[in-house]
C-alpha positions in Angstrom: -0.3 0.0 -0.3 2.6 2.1 0.5 4.7 1.5 -2.1 2.0 2.9 -4.0 2.6 6.5 -2.7 6.6 6.2 -3.5 5.7 5.8 -7.0 2.9 7.9 -7.6 3.2 10.4 -10.2 1.9 13.2 -8.1 2.5 13.6 -4.1 -1.3 13.6 -2.8 -2.2 16.9 -1.0 -4.0 14.8 1.7 -4.6 11.2 2.4 -8.0 9.6 4.0 -7.6 6.4 6.1 -9.6 3.9 7.4 -8.2 0.5 9.2 -10.3 -2.4 11.1 -9.1 -4.8 13.1 -10.5 -7.7 13.2 -11.9 -8.5 17.3 -10.2 -5.5 18.5 -11.8 -2.3 20.3 -9.5 0.3 22.1 -11.3 0.8 25.6 -11.7 4.4 25.7 -10.1 4.3 29.6 -7.0 3.0 28.6 -5.8 6.1 26.2 -2.1 4.5 25.9 -3.6 2.1 23.1 -4.4 5.0 21.1 -0.3 5.3 20.7 -0.5 2.2 18.1 -3.1 4.6 16.0 -1.0 7.4 16.2 2.0 5.5 14.7 -0.3 4.7 11.8 -1.2 8.2 11.2 2.1 9.2 11.0 4.1 6.7 9.2 1.2 7.5 6.3 2.3 11.3 6.4 6.1 10.1 6.2 5.3 7.9 3.2 2.8 10.4 1.7 5.3 12.9 1.3 4.3 15.1 4.4 0.6 15.5 3.1 -2.1 15.8 5.2 -3.5 13.0 7.0 -7.0 12.2 8.3 -8.2 8.5 9.4 -10.4 6.4 11.8 -10.4 3.4 12.8 -11.2 0.5 15.3 -13.2 -3.1 16.0 -13.4 -5.0 12.8 -17.1 -6.2 13.9 -18.7 -2.8 13.3 -16.8 -2.0 10.1 -15.2 -3.8 6.9 -13.5 -2.1 4.3 -14.3 -2.0 0.9 -12.3 -4.4 -1.2 -12.7 -7.3 -4.0 -10.4 -10.3 -1.7 -11.7 -9.2 1.9 -13.9 -12.0 3.8 -16.0 -11.2 6.5 -14.2 -10.2 9.7 -10.5 -9.6 8.0 -8.9 -7.1 9.6 -8.0 -4.4 6.9 -6.4 -1.0 5.9 -7.8 1.4 2.6 -5.6 4.4 2.0 -7.0 7.5 -0.3 -4.5 10.5 -1.5 -6.2 13.3 -2.8 -4.7 16.1 -5.2 -5.8 18.5 -7.4 -4.4 22.0 -8.4 -7.1 24.0 -6.4 -7.8 21.5 -3.9 -8.2 22.3 -0.2 -8.5 19.6 2.4 -9.0 20.3 5.9 -10.0 18.0 9.0 -11.6 19.2 12.1 -11.9 16.9 15.5 -14.4 16.3 18.1 -13.1 14.1 21.2 -15.0 12.2 23.8 -16.8 9.2 24.5 -20.7 8.1 24.4 -22.0 4.9 25.9 -25.6 4.3 26.1 -28.3 3.1 24.0 -31.8 3.6 23.6 -33.7 2.2 26.3 -35.0 -1.6 25.7 -38.4 -3.3 26.7 -37.0 -4.4 29.9 -35.9 -0.8 30.7 -39.3 0.4 30.1 -41.2 -2.2 31.3 -39.3 -1.5 34.9 -40.1 2.2 34.3 -44.0 1.7 33.7 -43.9 -0.7 37.0 -42.2 2.5 39.0 -38.8 0.4 39.9 -36.1 3.2 39.5 -33.6 1.5 37.9 -35.7 1.7 34.6 -36.0 5.7 35.2 -32.4 6.0 36.4 -31.6 4.1 33.1 -34.1 6.1 30.8 -32.7 9.5 32.3 -29.1 8.6 31.8 -29.5 8.1 28.2 -31.5 11.2 27.5 -28.3 13.0 29.3 -26.0 11.3 26.8 -28.2 11.8 24.0 -28.3 15.7 24.6 -24.3 15.5 25.5 -24.3 14.0 21.8 -26.2 16.7 20.3 -24.0 19.7 22.1 -20.8 17.7 20.5 -22.6 18.0 17.3 -23.2 21.4 17.6 -19.3 22.1 18.5 -18.3 19.9 15.5 -20.6 22.3 13.2 -19.4 25.5 14.7 -15.8 24.6 14.2 -16.6 24.1 10.4 -17.1 27.0 8.2 -20.7 27.7 7.9 -20.4 27.8 4.0 -17.3 26.0 2.3 -14.8 28.3 0.8 -15.1 26.5 -2.2 -17.2 24.0 -3.8 -16.9 20.6 -1.9 -18.8 18.1 0.7 -17.9 17.0 4.1 -16.8 13.3 5.4 -17.8 12.5 8.8 -16.4 9.6 10.6 -15.3 8.1 14.2 -16.8 7.0 17.0 -20.5 6.8 17.1 -23.1 4.5 16.3 -26.6 4.0 14.9 -28.8 5.9 16.1 -26.5 8.5 18.2 -24.6 9.5 14.7 -28.4 10.9 13.8 -28.3 13.0 17.2 -24.8 14.2 16.6 -25.6 15.1 12.9 -28.6 17.0 13.8 -26.6 19.1 16.3 -24.1 19.5 13.7 -25.8 21.0 10.5 -27.3 23.7 12.6 -25.2 26.0 11.7 -24.4 24.7 8.1 -25.4 26.5 5.1 -28.6 25.1 3.3 -27.1 23.7 0.3 -24.0 21.7 2.2 -23.0 18.5 0.9 -22.1 16.0 3.5 -21.7 11.7 4.0 -21.0 10.1 7.0 -20.1 6.9 7.9 -19.7 5.7 11.7 -18.3 2.8 13.5 -18.1 1.6 16.9 -18.3 4.0 20.1 -14.6 3.1 20.9 -13.2 4.1 17.2 -10.2 6.0 17.4 -9.7 9.4 15.2 -6.3 11.0 13.7 -6.7 14.7 12.9 -3.4 16.1 11.2 -2.8 19.1 13.1 -5.0 19.2 15.7 -3.8 19.0 19.2 -6.3 16.8 21.1 -6.1 15.9 24.9 -6.3 12.0 26.1 -7.5 10.9 29.4 -4.2 10.9 30.4 -3.5 14.7 29.6 -1.3 13.9 26.7 -2.1 15.6 23.5 -1.5 14.3 19.8 -3.5 14.2 16.9 -4.8 10.8 17.9 -8.0 10.3 20.3 -11.6 8.6 20.8 -14.0 11.1 19.1 -15.2 12.2 15.4 -13.7 13.7 12.4 -15.3 15.7 9.9 -13.0 16.2 6.6 -13.8 19.3 4.2 -13.0 18.3 0.5 -13.4 22.1 -1.5 -11.9 22.6 -4.9 -13.1 24.2 -8.2 -11.3 21.5 -10.6 -13.9 18.7 -9.6 -17.5 18.2 -9.9 -19.0 16.3 -7.1 -22.7 14.7 -6.5 -24.1 13.6 -3.0 -26.9 10.9 -2.5 -28.1 8.0 -0.1 -30.8 5.8 0.4 -32.3 3.7 2.9 -32.3 -0.3 2.0 -35.7 -1.5 2.7 -35.7 -5.2 2.0 -32.3 -6.6 2.7 -33.6 -10.3 2.3 -31.1 -11.3 0.1 -28.6 -10.3 -2.1 -30.7 -9.5 -5.3 -32.5 -6.9 -3.0 -29.3 -5.2 -2.0 -28.0 -5.4 -5.5 -31.3 -3.3 -6.6 -30.8 -1.2 -3.9 -27.0 -0.7 -4.8 -28.2 0.0 -8.5 -30.8 2.5 -7.5 -28.4 4.8 -5.3 -25.9 4.4 -7.9 -28.5 5.7 -10.9 -29.6 8.8 -8.9 -25.9 9.7 -8.1 -24.7 9.6 -11.5 -28.0 11.4 -12.9 -26.8 14.4 -10.4 -23.6 13.8 -11.3 -23.8 14.0 -15.1 -22.0 10.7 -15.3 -20.0 7.4 -13.8 -17.9 8.9 -11.2 -14.1 8.7 -11.7 -13.8 8.1 -7.7 -16.3 8.0 -4.8 -16.2 7.7 -1.0 -19.2 5.7 0.0 -20.4 4.3 3.6 -22.7 1.3 3.8 -24.6 -0.5 6.8 -22.8 -3.6 7.6 -26.2 -5.1 8.2 -26.6 -4.9 4.2 -24.3 -7.3 4.5 -25.2 -9.5 7.0 -29.1 -9.3 7.1 -28.9 -10.6 3.4 -27.0 -13.8 4.7 -24.0 -12.7 1.9 -21.0 -12.7 4.4 -19.5 -11.7 1.8 -18.0 -8.2 1.5 -16.1 -8.7 -2.1 -19.2 -9.8 -3.7 -21.1 -6.9 -2.5 -18.1 -4.4 -3.3 -18.4 -5.9 -7.0 -21.6 -4.8 -7.5 -20.9 -1.4 -5.7 -17.9 -1.1 -8.7 -20.6 -2.4 -11.8 -23.3 -0.2 -10.9 -21.1 3.2 -9.8 -18.4 3.0 -12.4 -20.2 1.2 -15.2 -17.1 -0.8 -16.7 -14.4 1.7 -15.7 -11.8 -0.2 -14.0 -9.8 2.6 -13.0 -12.6 4.4 -10.6 -11.3 4.3 -7.3 -13.5 3.3 -4.7 -12.9 4.3 -0.8 -15.0 3.5 2.0 -16.3 0.7 4.3 -19.2 -1.3 6.0 -20.1 1.0 9.0 -22.9 1.0 12.6 -24.2 3.9 10.9 -24.9 6.2 8.1 -26.2 9.4 7.2 -26.2 12.1 4.3 -26.9 16.0 3.3 -28.1 16.0 0.0 -29.0 19.7 -1.4 -32.4 19.9 -2.7 -33.3 16.2 -1.4 -33.0 16.2 2.2 -31.7 14.2 5.4 -31.3 10.8 5.7 -29.5 9.0 8.8 -30.1 5.8 10.5 -28.8 2.3 9.5 -29.4 -0.4 6.8 -28.3 2.8 4.1 -25.8 3.5 1.6 -24.7 6.9 1.1 -21.8 7.9 -1.3 -20.5 11.1 -2.8 -18.7 10.7 -6.5 -16.3 12.7 -8.2 -15.4 13.7 -11.4 -11.9 15.5 -13.0 -13.6 18.7 -14.9 
């Protein structure tokens, strides 16, 4: 993977990466474990000629990077170099850990029966939900309200369905109405690497790596782009998943005016698991076939996730699970 950077005709201006390690989760209360992640980001930066580096990684069970030869559960690593004469790429980071989920049936039953444990769980979840929304607002205010050039936002990191919905709802309050964004999030303990940001972990050590969320803005006037996403209602078999992929691809290509030359995309892992396909290479091949329409040089970057979101101008906001969201790019 790193050899390709050395052999490339152009040094990238920025690099995105996604890492997924099988059966491995960085404990949020053990910040020293992020040292390995920090080394990954710095190594990529060295091999990419000092380009800006932004990435995320964590547990393989909550995400599998795209790849023709990857099998379900494999540890995997993906890098995408971005270049262009007018390209501007910047990252904005938000550190912090959320650990809660929507109250289950048993919790609701206890609350109805007046049991304090039920009400305590519900109250704790509401506090966590509000904290998540405030963190989203914080990230939204870090970003420019209007991007300096035509472009879009990619959100990755430590969120999970459906906390990413709450986070993006807070985040987009200060966005311009026409802002485009896609999001693909994994496990609550995922790490981010944000070049140029000094974030503090629980030991007080400062660095670009921490448990948190990462928003990357990709802007420029020398490429066209289009964003689209949608929920997969029927995940019963591979044919249903393929039809959904074809539908999202068709809508994106229509908005872009042709097949993309490069793509960033996120798909819910349920499209892989609920369909009983259990082979990400098969679904990746479907992505390549439907989006690139025979272009063997088309570049695909992304992964299966625990939650997805898309802000599509003139269409609206889609977020939750069971989704495929993508941004396609073409050089002008």
